[in-house]
C-alpha positions in Angstrom: -157.2 158.5 123.2 -155.3 160.9 121.1 -152.7 163.3 122.5 -149.3 164.8 120.6 -145.9 164.2 121.0 -144.0 167.2 121.7 -140.7 168.1 119.3 -138.0 170.3 120.3 -135.9 171.7 117.9 -137.6 170.1 115.1 -136.0 166.6 115.8 -139.0 164.7 114.8 -137.4 161.3 115.1 -136.1 162.0 118.5 -139.8 162.6 119.6 -140.7 158.9 118.3 -138.0 157.3 119.9 -138.9 159.1 123.1 -142.3 157.1 122.9 -140.7 154.1 122.0 -138.1 154.6 125.1 -141.2 155.3 127.1 -143.2 151.9 126.2 -140.3 149.7 127.3 -139.7 151.7 130.3 -143.5 151.9 131.2 -142.8 147.8 130.9 -146.0 148.4 128.9 -143.5 145.8 126.4 -140.3 143.7 127.3 -138.9 144.6 123.7 -139.7 146.3 120.3 -139.5 145.3 116.4 -138.5 148.6 115.4 -136.3 149.6 112.4 -132.7 150.1 113.4 -130.0 152.0 111.9 -126.5 150.4 111.1 -123.3 151.4 112.1 -122.6 151.7 108.4 -126.3 153.7 107.9 -128.4 150.5 107.0 -131.7 150.1 107.9 -132.5 146.9 109.6 -135.2 145.2 111.9 -134.2 144.4 115.1 -136.0 143.3 118.4 -135.2 145.8 121.0 -135.0 145.3 125.0 -132.8 147.8 126.2 -134.2 151.4 125.9 -130.7 153.1 125.8 -130.3 151.4 122.1 -133.4 153.3 120.7 -131.1 155.8 119.8 -130.4 153.8 116.7 -133.9 153.1 116.0 -135.6 154.8 112.5 -139.0 154.0 112.0 -139.0 157.3 110.3 -136.2 156.1 107.1 -137.9 155.9 103.8 -136.7 152.4 102.8 -137.9 149.6 102.9 -136.0 146.2 102.2 -138.6 143.8 103.6 -142.0 143.6 104.8 -141.5 143.8 108.7 -144.9 141.3 108.9 -142.8 138.1 108.3 -140.8 138.7 111.7 -143.2 139.7 113.8 -145.2 136.9 112.6 -141.6 134.6 113.8 -141.8 136.3 116.7 -145.3 136.4 117.8 -146.8 133.0 116.3 -145.9 130.5 119.3 -145.8 130.6 123.1 -143.9 131.2 125.7 -143.1 134.6 124.4 -142.0 138.1 125.2 -145.0 141.0 125.3 -143.9 142.2 122.0 -144.3 145.6 120.5 -144.6 145.8 116.5 -143.4 149.1 114.5 -144.8 148.9 111.2 -145.7 150.5 107.8 -149.4 150.7 106.5 -148.9 147.7 104.5 -146.9 145.4 107.0 -149.8 146.1 109.4 -151.9 144.9 106.6 -149.8 141.8 105.9 -149.6 141.0 109.6 -153.7 140.9 110.0 -153.7 138.1 106.9 -150.8 136.1 108.5 -152.6 136.0 111.6 -155.7 134.5 109.6 -153.5 132.2 108.2 -152.0 131.2 111.9 -148.8 132.6 111.0 -148.5 135.1 113.5 -150.6 136.2 116.7 -151.7 138.9 117.9 -151.9 138.2 121.9 -149.0 140.1 123.8 -148.5 142.0 120.7 -149.1 145.9 120.6 -149.2 147.3 117.0 -147.8 150.5 116.9 -148.2 151.8 113.3 -146.7 154.8 111.5 -148.2 156.8 108.5 -146.1 155.8 105.3 -145.1 159.3 103.3 -143.2 156.6 100.5 -140.2 154.6 100.7 -137.3 154.2 98.0 -136.0 150.9 96.8 -132.3 149.5 99.3 -129.8 151.0 96.7 -131.5 154.0 95.7 -131.6 155.0 99.4 -128.3 154.1 99.8 -127.0 156.1 97.2 -128.9 159.1 98.5 -127.3 158.6 101.9 -123.9 158.7 100.2 -124.7 161.5 98.0 -123.1 165.0 98.4 -124.8 168.6 98.9 -128.0 168.7 97.5 -128.1 165.1 96.5 -127.8 163.7 99.8 -131.0 162.1 101.2 -133.1 164.8 103.0 -135.7 163.2 105.9 -136.6 166.6 107.0 -137.9 167.7 103.6 -140.2 164.6 102.8 -141.7 164.6 106.6 -142.7 168.5 105.5 -144.6 167.4 102.9 -147.0 165.4 105.1 -149.0 168.2 106.4 -150.4 169.1 103.1 -149.9 165.8 101.2 -147.8 167.1 98.5 -145.9 164.0 98.4 -143.0 163.7 96.2 -139.5 162.0 96.0 -136.5 163.9 96.3 -135.3 165.2 92.9 -133.6 162.9 91.0 -135.2 159.8 92.7 -138.1 157.9 92.4 -140.6 156.0 94.9 -140.8 152.1 95.1 -143.0 151.5 92.2 -145.8 150.0 94.6 -145.5 153.4 97.1 -146.4 155.3 94.0 -150.1 153.3 93.7 -150.4 152.6 97.0 -153.8 154.1 97.8 -153.7 153.2 101.7 -150.7 154.8 103.1 -152.3 155.9 106.5 -152.5 153.2 109.3 -156.7 152.6 109.6 -156.0 150.6 112.8 -153.4 149.7 115.5 -152.6 149.9 119.3 -150.6 152.9 118.7 -151.1 155.4 116.0 -148.4 157.8 114.6 -150.8 160.4 112.8 -148.4 162.1 110.3 -150.7 163.5 107.4 -152.2 166.4 107.9 -149.4 167.3 111.2 -147.3 170.1 111.7 -144.7 167.8 112.6 -142.3 170.7 113.6 -144.6 171.4 116.4 -145.5 168.0 117.5 -146.8 164.2 116.4 -150.5 163.4 116.6 -150.5 160.1 118.7 -153.5 158.0 118.8 -153.5 154.8 122.0 -156.3 152.4 122.9 -157.3 152.7 125.8 -155.7 149.9 127.4 -151.9 150.9 126.1 -153.2 154.8 127.4 -153.6 153.5 131.0 -150.3 151.1 130.8 -148.5 154.3 130.5 -150.1 156.4 133.4 -152.2 158.4 130.9 -155.5 159.5 132.5 -159.2 159.8 131.6 -159.4 163.7 132.2 -155.8 163.9 130.2 -157.7 161.7 127.2 -160.6 163.8 127.1 -158.9 167.4 126.8 -156.8 165.6 124.2 -159.7 164.3 122.5 -161.2 168.4 122.4 -157.3 169.7 121.5 -156.9 167.3 118.3 -160.2 168.0 116.9 -159.3 170.3 114.3 -156.1 168.6 113.0 -158.1 165.4 113.0 -160.0 167.1 110.2 -157.4 168.3 108.6 -155.9 164.5 108.4 -158.9 163.4 106.9 -158.7 166.2 104.0 -155.0 165.7 103.2 -155.7 161.8 103.4 -158.6 162.4 101.0 -156.2 164.3 98.9 -153.2 161.9 99.1 -155.6 158.8 98.2 -157.2 160.1 95.0 -153.9 160.8 93.5 -152.2 157.5 94.6 -155.8 155.5 93.0 -155.4 157.6 89.5 -151.8 156.3 89.1 -152.8 152.7 90.8 -155.7 152.8 88.2 -154.1 153.8 84.9 -150.9 151.4 85.8 -154.2 148.2 86.4 -155.4 149.4 83.0 -152.0 148.8 81.3 -151.1 146.0 82.5 -154.4 144.0 81.8 -153.8 144.8 78.7 -150.7 143.9 78.5 -151.9 140.7 80.2 -154.2 140.2 77.6 -151.3 140.4 74.3 -149.2 138.7 75.8 -150.5 136.6 78.9 -149.0 135.8 82.0 -146.2 133.9 80.4 -145.3 136.7 78.3 -145.4 139.3 80.5 -142.9 137.2 82.9 -141.0 135.8 79.5 -137.7 137.0 81.4 -138.2 135.3 84.8 -135.3 133.0 85.8 -137.0 131.6 88.9 -134.8 132.7 91.5 -137.6 132.5 93.7 -137.0 136.0 95.2 -140.3 137.0 95.1 -141.6 134.2 96.8 -138.8 134.9 99.3 -139.3 138.3 100.4 -143.4 138.3 100.0 -145.1 138.3 103.6 -148.0 135.9 102.6 -145.7 133.1 101.0 -145.3 130.9 104.2 -145.3 127.5 103.3 -143.0 125.6 105.2 -142.7 123.0 102.7 -142.9 124.5 99.4 -143.8 122.9 96.2 -140.9 124.5 94.0 -138.2 124.1 96.5 -138.8 120.4 96.3 -136.6 118.1 93.6 -140.1 117.7 91.8 -139.2 119.8 89.1 -135.5 118.7 88.3 -136.5 117.0 85.5 -134.7 114.3 84.0 -131.9 115.6 81.2 -133.6 113.5 78.8 -137.0 115.0 79.5 -135.5 118.7 78.5 -134.4 117.0 75.3 -137.5 115.8 74.5 -139.4 119.1 75.1 -137.2 120.7 72.7 -137.4 117.9 69.7 -141.0 118.3 70.3 -141.4 122.0 70.2 -138.4 123.1 68.1 -137.1 125.1 71.2 -138.0 125.0 75.3 -137.2 127.9 77.4 -135.1 127.5 80.7 -135.3 127.8 83.5 -138.2 125.6 83.4 -142.2 125.8 84.8 -141.5 129.9 85.1 -145.1 130.3 83.9 -146.5 127.1 86.6 -144.4 129.5 89.5 -146.2 132.7 89.1 -149.7 131.1 88.3 -149.1 128.8 91.8 -148.1 132.1 93.4 -151.7 133.6 91.9 -153.4 130.9 93.2 -151.9 130.7 96.8 -151.7 134.3 98.1 -153.8 136.3 95.7 -156.7 137.4 97.9 -154.1 138.3 100.4 -151.6 140.8 98.3 -151.4 143.8 100.4 -149.6 145.5 97.6 -146.4 146.0 99.6 -144.3 145.5 96.5 -141.4 143.5 97.9 -141.6 141.5 94.9 -141.1 143.8 92.4 -138.3 145.1 94.7 -136.4 142.2 95.1 -136.6 141.2 91.0 -133.3 141.0 89.2 -134.8 141.0 85.7 -136.9 144.3 87.3 -140.1 142.3 86.0 -143.3 144.2 87.0 -144.3 141.2 89.4 -146.6 143.7 92.0 -148.3 145.1 89.0 -149.3 141.8 87.6 -150.7 140.8 91.3 -152.6 143.6 92.9 -153.9 143.7 89.0 -155.7 140.4 89.5 -155.4 140.3 93.2 -158.1 143.6 92.6 -160.7 141.5 90.7 -160.6 138.4 93.0 -160.8 140.7 96.1 -163.8 142.5 94.5 -165.7 139.1 93.8 -165.5 138.2 97.2 -165.6 141.7 98.6 -162.8 140.8 100.6 -160.1 143.8 101.2 -156.7 142.5 102.9 -155.3 143.3 106.1 -159.2 145.1 106.8 -159.7 143.0 109.7 -158.6 140.5 111.7 -162.4 139.5 112.5 -162.8 139.2 108.4 -162.6 135.2 107.7 -160.5 134.8 104.5 -162.8 134.0 101.7 -161.1 131.2 100.0 -160.3 129.3 103.8 -164.0 129.8 104.9 -166.8 127.5 103.3 -170.4 129.0 102.6 -172.9 126.9 101.3 -174.3 129.0 98.9 -171.7 131.6 98.0 -171.4 130.2 94.4 -175.4 130.4 93.9 -174.9 134.1 95.5 -172.6 134.7 92.6 -175.0 133.2 89.6 -173.5 129.5 89.6 -176.8 127.9 91.2 
């Protein structure tokens, strides 16, 4: 069903908090995994069981410090567990779907709450904006206002995260509850779609559902039009960057693009799809003996350190490029400011197209590399 959350005094965030509070008070869930604002103003995910504490919930804050699918997996993957509501952006929802397929998360006892994403800033940028004086201060209301027209733009003097600039899937395609920001006049109300099961638990009857579907028909059409415009603009940026990156990879190779890598493993740590409990690159296998380094240096004349950086990235590509959802946390966390996300997405797009696979599209769609089909290579002309 579809309905609209009323917004009083233009306070969109208060309306969202009210919906989350209702989920807890109606005992639809036992706790909510939701971005929370700390006393210092930073944003971090927290598992909230007390409805009164939701006054600090802020799922509309335009900042992304991690992909919360990773922690959603931690609170859902095994039994016993509580009934959890998870508030996620589109890329986080897609990552959660991939983790379910990889058996690193479960959707049993989970209510997914998706929020359309208008764009996010890296944590240092967000903190600088939040502390800025006057016109330089963070203006979330202005960003939310762009949802109606789809004319998304960062605040003057700042830029969205690299991944957000070329994200062609900024909307929630499927969730138990969807906050439909695109195309909506959020000052008047927030369009929300709910699964029948959740609607029933919240006491919304069929008559109300039917009435709301009629009321929301026209805004739904506008949402599609706005999304078409946003997706077209983002896709244009994406294609231009992919083309540039592929040219660079042809010239320099992966080893050249990642030449400044210090193998800090930040990109691996923040990646929601890198889940191995025992990681090859966190083992002593790459702690070579001192004379090994000396032998390499003498044989080649010079040997780049840290060692094995190219192998590290190629191994990661091999492991998770099919499931890369383009959240861009790898780029955001790189101290050398390497375009890790662009490389993975540019290569990933080609691999995903080969298998006709879209990561996060459906939990029912099996992962090609872990599902054997006897004739799949014959279909690709290898017979």
